[in-house]
Residue, then its C-alpha position, 0 to 999 in steps of 0.5 A: m491176922s495175915t501172915p506167911e505160911k511156915n513152909q512158904e519160901t521167902t527171898p530177898e525180893t519177897p520181904v515178909p511183912y508183919e501183919t495187916i489189919t486184923e479181923k478184930e480191928a475191922r469189927f471194932e471199926a464197924f462197931r464204932q461207925r454203927s454206934g454213931l448212928i444210935l449215939a448221935p441222935l441220943v446225944f441230940a435228944v438229951l441236949w435238946f430236952l435238957p433244961l439249960s436256962k442260961l442259954s438263949p433258945e438259939a444257943h440251946k438248939l445249937a448245943a444239941v446240933l453240936g452234940l450230934v455233929v461232934t458224935l458223928w465226927i468222932t464215930e465217923a458214922l457218916p462221911l466227914a464231908v456229909t456231916g459238914l454239910l449236915a451241920p448248916t442244914l440243921v442250923i437252918g431247918l431248926g431256925i438257929a440262923p438264916a440260910k445266908q448266915a449259915f452258908e457264908s462260911f462256904a464263901d470264906p476266902i480260905m475256901f479259895l485258898f483250899i481250891g488253889a492249893f489243891i489244884l497246885t497239889r494235883a499238878i505236882y502229883l500228875h506230872g511226878l514232880d514230887r517223885r522226882f524230888a524224892y529220888w533226887i534226895l535219895t541219890n545224893p552222895w551224902v546219903g550214900e548206902r548207909p541205912s541210917r542216912i537213908l532213913f533220915a533222907y526218906g523222912f526229910v523228903c516226906c516232911f518237906i513235900s507235906m509242907w506243900i501238899s496234904n499229909t495223906a497225898t504225901a504218904a500215898m506218894m512216898f509209900p511205894i517208894g518206902i516199900a521199894i527201899i525196904s525191898t532193895l535193902r533186903k535184896e542187897s543184904n541177902n535178907r539180913l535187914n531187921n524187921s524193925y528197920a522196915s517198921a521204921i521206914m513205914l512209920m517215918c513215912a506216916f509220922a514225918a508227913s504229919i509233922g511236915g504239914l505243920a510247917t506252912p498254912v497250906g501244909t494241912p487243912t487243919n492249919l487253915i481251919g485253925l487260922g480261919f477261927i483265929d481270923k474270924q474270932l480273934h480278928r488276928q490275921i497270921f500271914f504265911f511267912e509269919w506262920m512259917a517263922f514260928a512253925m519251922p523251928i517246931v517242925i525241925g525239932l520234932f523231926l529230929l526227935l522222930f529220926g533220933y528215936l526211930n534210928f536208935l530203937c529200930p536198928s537196921g542191923i547193917t552198917t553199909l550196903s553196896g549197890v543201893r544208891a545205884r538202884f535209886q539212880e536207876e529209878r531216877q533215870r527212868l523218870g527221864p528229863l524234866s518234862a514241860g508239865e513239870r517245868n510249868t508246875m515248878i513255875a506256877f508253884g514258885i510264883t505262888v510261894l513267892l506271893w505267899i511269903t512277900p507280905g512277911i518280907l514286907a512286914l519285916t523290911k518295911g513294917e506291918t503298917h507301911p502302905w506297901t504292906v497294907a496294900y499288898g495284904k489287901h489286894v494279894p491275900e493268900s487265897v488270891a496268890a493260890l488262885v494265881g498259881a492255879c490259873l497259871l496251870f491252865l495257861l502254861p502250855t505243854n504242847w502249843k500245836e495240840q493246845e495242851y496245857t499243864i492241867t485240864v479242868k477234868q483233872a483239876v476238879e478231882i481235888d478233895w472237895g470233901v475237905m471243903a465241905l467239912y471245913g465250911g460246916g465246921i466254920a459255920l458252927g464255930q461262928l454260930v457258937f460265938s454269935t449265939k453266946l454259946a461260947e461265952t456260956i461255955g467259957t464262963t462255965l469252964t473258967g472255974f475249972i480250967p485256967s483261961q490264961g498262960g502256959w496252963l491253958i496252952a498245955i491243956a489245949s494241946g493235950v485235949a487236941t492231941l487226945v481228940s485227934e487220936l479218936t477222930s480226924n485231925v480236921s474234926s479235932a481242930n473244928m471241935v477244940v479251937p473254938v472252945v479254946i478261943a471261948l476260954a481265952g478270949p482276945s488274948g488266946l492267940q498262943a493257945s489257939v495256935a497250939a491247939t491247931m498244931a496239936s490237932s495234927l498229932g495223933f500217931m498211936l492208931p491206924i484210925s488216928t489219921p489216913t497217913n497211919a492207915i496207909v502205912y499200916s496196910s503194908g503189913y510191916v508195922r505191928l499195931r503194938d509198934m505203932v502204939k509204942y512209937g506213936i505215943l512217944l511221938d505224941i508226948l514229944g509233940f505235945l512238949v515241943i508244941v507247948f514250949g515252942t508256942l510259949l517261946l515263938v508265937p506272939t501273945r497278940 
């Protein structure tokens, strides 16, 4: 444990953190990863030689591959992206499916939605548009100098930004702002700020970023993965606007609950602080006037969002079967809309004379390609689970133990996805749970599939549950027992909100 020495002088400018990751926790992480190198081949061998007469030869071999891949995902013995590439490699090598079928998921339209959205995200980060928005909110007169309102505003910014860029990128961007807030409040209060409030600021950064990602299809890769399974297996396309229509109330309710209990359980110990808003205004002024890069990014992003929500607007005003709605959905799907925005970044200049544009190819290729490798492998396995009839066998076997319809299935799907997301990445959780839910529910499994997709973005208890948790835990302001305590409370609240929100807001078909 890393703590200050007792005789170390502390000042308002050098706030005392709680702790960083302990040596014991580091050893556990190393053990978890190394164990996967033994457990994964062992699980593969057991399933390979286990007599499963009900399965076809291809389905039997696929079950062994699934066992190996899932074990590697849970233990993270290999990087998640590497495991995603390993999956189709084994599928081809073992004769489960030909190369064309195994690799077709890597050319799925959602892949290009990933690429376009990630390039837009990269431009927002490079030009500091997200930081400008954060300080614009924090200097709002309503926020003023009350710690509770600062906590709310800070969480709102984290939540809103993560609707459009990845949860991890949001947390990484907002993390130093949160540290600055803590430092500023400590200085202005002569170090009277409670440690619990510092924990609340850090937990708000991580938790609000994860919650905000639920609001839009592009808010987190988990949503896109779930939507991919729903589109491929249930033959039901959920448009951007339609997703937001039922996801936004869930996000708003969950965020308000998060703020409510953090504000109540982690008081600042101070009513108001003079000078805090002035400090935030100084930081905002340092950003200077709106740059050409920021302006161009806003234009490209605004056009993309408009293209994303247009199908929903047409469906509401003209009807889903109207020729305009059908034609628009055919020619401007979400993936094309994202690519339009991304291409605009290469066309909108920041300096005509020097031929400088909003983003360069070198900057654009620095997006997270690993997520797409993981997605491609996961979707490939998901499709093969159905084509080899393995899903049908799993569904038939589990039907006797688990109800395949109604609220109980939604609750079970959400609960399992939440638990799995505590042990492995959210993306891996969606890849593992959503196909099983679809196999259980069949054509009427839209609600349960959406619930499992959303619940895969939960997992707030541990630093290993999600990168956003790990980022704020590294600050030293969050004790492990506090993350577990407040995280499990949010897991429970998230589970309840998603179950009841899905039943009330998500269509059955």
